[in-house]
N, C-alpha and C positions, 0 to 999 in steps of 0.2 A: 273768450275770457279776455280782459284787459291784460296788455303786456306789463310785464315788470316795470315798476318806477321807483324812483327814490325821491320824488319831490316833497318838499314841506309844505304843509297845508296851514292856511291861517283863517282867523274869522272873516266871514265874507261882510263887506260893507264897513266903513269906517264909522260905526255907530256906538262904539263901547262907552262913550260918555253919555249916552241916553239912559236915564235912570229906570226906565221900565218899558215894556212892550207889550202890546195886545194885538192879538190875532182876531180879525173881525170877518165875518162874511154876512153879506147884505145881498138878498135874493131879490132879482128883478129881471126884466126882459134884458137878454143879452146885447140888445141894441140900444139900451138905455145909457144915459150919461153916467159918469163915474160916481160912487156914493158920496153922500154929503156928510160933513161933519156935524155935530150936535147944533153948532151954532150957524149953520149954513155955509156953503161953499164946499170946495173940495178938502177932503181930511188931510192936512199937510204932515200928520204923524203916522199915516198909514204905512206899513212895510211895503216898500216897492218891488216891483217884479225886476229883477237883474237881468234875468235872461229866460227864455223860453225852450225847452227842448222837446223835441218830437221824437216818442219811443221809435226804436229801430227794429224792423223785424229781423229775427235771427232763429238759429236752432241751438239747442243744448240737450244735455243728458243724452239719451239713445235717439236723438232725432225730434224732440218735443219742439213744436213750432211756438214761439213766443215773441213778445215785444220788450225791448230792453229800454228802459227810460233813463236809467242811471247804470254806469258801468261800462258803457260803449264808448264809440269815438267822440262823440259830442260831448259827453260829461263823464270823464272817467271814474270821478268819486266827488262826494260832497261831504267833508268830514264832520262826523264819523261814519257817514253812510257810504258804502262801496258799491252797492249794486240794488236796483230794483227791477225785476222781471215780471211782467203780466202774461199769464197764459190765458187765452180766451177763445174757445174754438168748440164747436159741436161735431167736428169731423173727426172720428176715431183715430184715424190715421195720423193725426197731427199730435196725439197724445199717447196713444195706447203704448207706445215702447217705454215710457216713463223715465225715471232717472234711476237706473240700477246701481249697485254699490260703488261708491266712489269717496275719496277721502276728503278731509279738511283740516286746516290747522291755522290758528291764530285770529279767529274771528268768530262771529256768532251768526247764525241763519234763522230768520223768522218766515215761516210760511203761513199764509192767511187765505182761507178758503172763502169764496162766495157761493160757488156751485160746483157740485160734483164731489167725488170722494176719491182720497188718496191714502195710502198706508205708509208708514214710516216704520223703518227697521234700521238698528245700529249696532255697532260692534261693542258697545258697554251692555247690551241686552234690553234696550228700550224697544218698546212696540207700540205704535199708537195709530188710530184710524182718524182721519181728518175728514169731516163732512161739511155741509154748507155752514158757514158762520164760525167755524172753529179755527185754530190757530196753534202753531207750535213754535216754541223758542228753544234753539239748541246752541250751546256754547261748544263749539268744537275744541277750544282751548289747544293743548298739547297734541291732540290729534284723535280723529274719529272717523270711522267709516261707516257710511249710512245709505240707505236707499229711500226714495219716494216713489211709488209705483201706483198707478191708477187702479181703483177698485170698482170699475164700470167698464162695460164695454161699448156703450153709446151714449149719446145725450152729451148736454153741455159741460166742459170742464172750465172752470173760471176761478182763478185764485193768483196769489203774488208771491214772490220770494224776495226778501230783502236781506242783504247782509250789511252787518254793523262790525265796525272795526273794534280790535281790542288794544288797550295801550299795552306798550313793549312789557311792562312789568307784569302784565296778566296774560300774555299770549300762551304761556306754557301752563295754564292753570288746569285743573281737573275737568274733563268734559261733563256736560250736564244738558238734561233735557227736561222740557215742561211741555205737557200735552194739555191744551186749553180747550174744553169742550164750550160749545156756544152758550150754555146756561151760565157759565163763570165769567162771561164778557157783559159788563154793565152796559146797559143802553139808557141814556138820559134824554130828556127834553130840555134844551136850552133855548129860550125864546121860542122860535119856530123851526128849530133845526133838531134833528133826531141824530144822536151822537153814540157811537159804539166805541167804548173806551178799552182798547186792545192792551195799550201800555200808556202810563203816565196817569194824569188826572185831568177830570172835566166835569163841571157841574157838581163839584164835592165829591164825586166817585172815583176811585182808582182802580186802574186796570189789575187784572190777575197776573200779570207778569211780575215776579219778584225775584230779588236777589241776583239780578244781571249787572254785570260789571260796568257797562256802558248803559244808563237808564234813559233811553230816548222816550219820545211821546210818539204814539201811534193811534191816530183817531180815524175812524170811518164815519164821515159827516154826509147826512141826506139832508137837502133842503128843497122844499117845495118852492114854486113860484112865489115870489114875495116874501120869503122867509128871511131871517137875519140870525147871525151867530157871532158871538165875540168870545175869544179864548186868549188869556194871558200866556205870553211865551217869555222865557228869560232873554234879556237882550243879547246875552252872550252866545245863545244858541244859534246855530245854523238851522234853516227851515225849508221845506219846499211843500208844494202842493201838486198832487197828481190827479187829474180829472179822469173819472172812470165811467161817469154818466153826464151827458149833457153838456154844457158849457159855461164858463164863468167868466166875470170881469174882476181883476184883482189890482188893488193899488190905487194911489192917488190919481194915476191916470187912466184908471179902468181898462188895463190892458186885458184884451179877450185872450182866455186860455180855453182850447177846445178838448174835446174827449181824446185821450191818448197823449196829452201833452203834459210835460212837468214844468212848473214854474218855479225857479229859484227866488227866495225871498230875501230882501234886505232887511236892515234893521228899522224899527220903528212898529206902527201897527198896519195890519193888512186888511183890506177890504176886497170882498168877492161878491159879486152879484151874478146869479145864475141865469140861465135863459129861461124864456116863459115857461118851458116844460119842467124846469128844475134841474137840479144837478146832484151828482154824488161825487165825492171826492176823498182821497187819503190826504192827511195833514201830518207830517213828520217833522220832528225838531231834536236836535240832540247837541250836546256839548262837544265842541270840536277837540280832538285829541292833540292836535299839533305836531305830531312826529312824522317821520319820513314813511312813507309806504312803499313798499316792494311787494309785487303780486305776480303771481304766474300760475295760471290753471286755478286749482282748488286750493291754493296756499296764499296767505297774506301774512306777511312778516315786517321788518323794518330794514333789512339789508338783503342783497342778491346772495350773500353767503348763507343766510338763514333760509332762504327759498331753496338753495342747493341743498342743505342739510336736510330739509323736510322731505324732499324727493329721495335723498338717500335713504332715509328712515323708513319712508313708505315701502321702498324697493326690497329693503332688508328686513321688513316685518317689525320694525321698531317704533313706528308711529303710534300704534295703540298700546295699551297697557303699560307696566312698569311705572 
């Protein structure tokens, strides 16, 4: 886990004066030139790539092997996002021990499955099974203890866990859990792209996640070779793309982003062109909270004193209930 910090976070890129922003995906060969604007030439309004981060191999839970794209040493956080882990392995020893009971306080967790099966249980009494294409959104709030354990003994396990921060005024809110089956997640065709709307809106359809305190966008976008996709993003939102299959070219410079790389986007419109074989990626965006972040292990608060209190509450049995 990232060590505790008390840094203040600000909106990426000095682009607040731009009145609107659009996220655009333009699919073509990975070695092709950068995408063209409607009138010809490079698109000057594309959201540029500020930096590329390669996911770091690590282990978490009871030894689950995973790749950490956000929340590691290279990129500790991207307000309001705190962590993005990918677990992708067909070796049972890499995932079979799972994530036994552990506490959280002060943020929300999102689990999104591509392949395989896991089961969630928590101290509030919630229980849910996650299969291919399903998701769960858990608001830890003032405190929850939960587990996520594999419900398979062999085969591919592929999914993601995202942590989303909560503002100080809502960190001690009541815990909440949403179990989202695949059938509840809208799939829309936008131009030549297939989009699963887990959270937020795309193509006139809203994702099933409701009532969350920080309301980010989470889109699972699949593009065939030659496909294109444009999606509006509020200019004040931080955004990033994580490529999970294929490769892409992003922004006015046509920056190449490979599978397993996270591209932090600046302000404006963003253009992505896939490789000849196509690409699949996660697009995430959210309003920055702009508050100090203190984190240690499973707790994310605003001060070191609040982190210490969370550990004391956990040890004394006061973290949950009440």
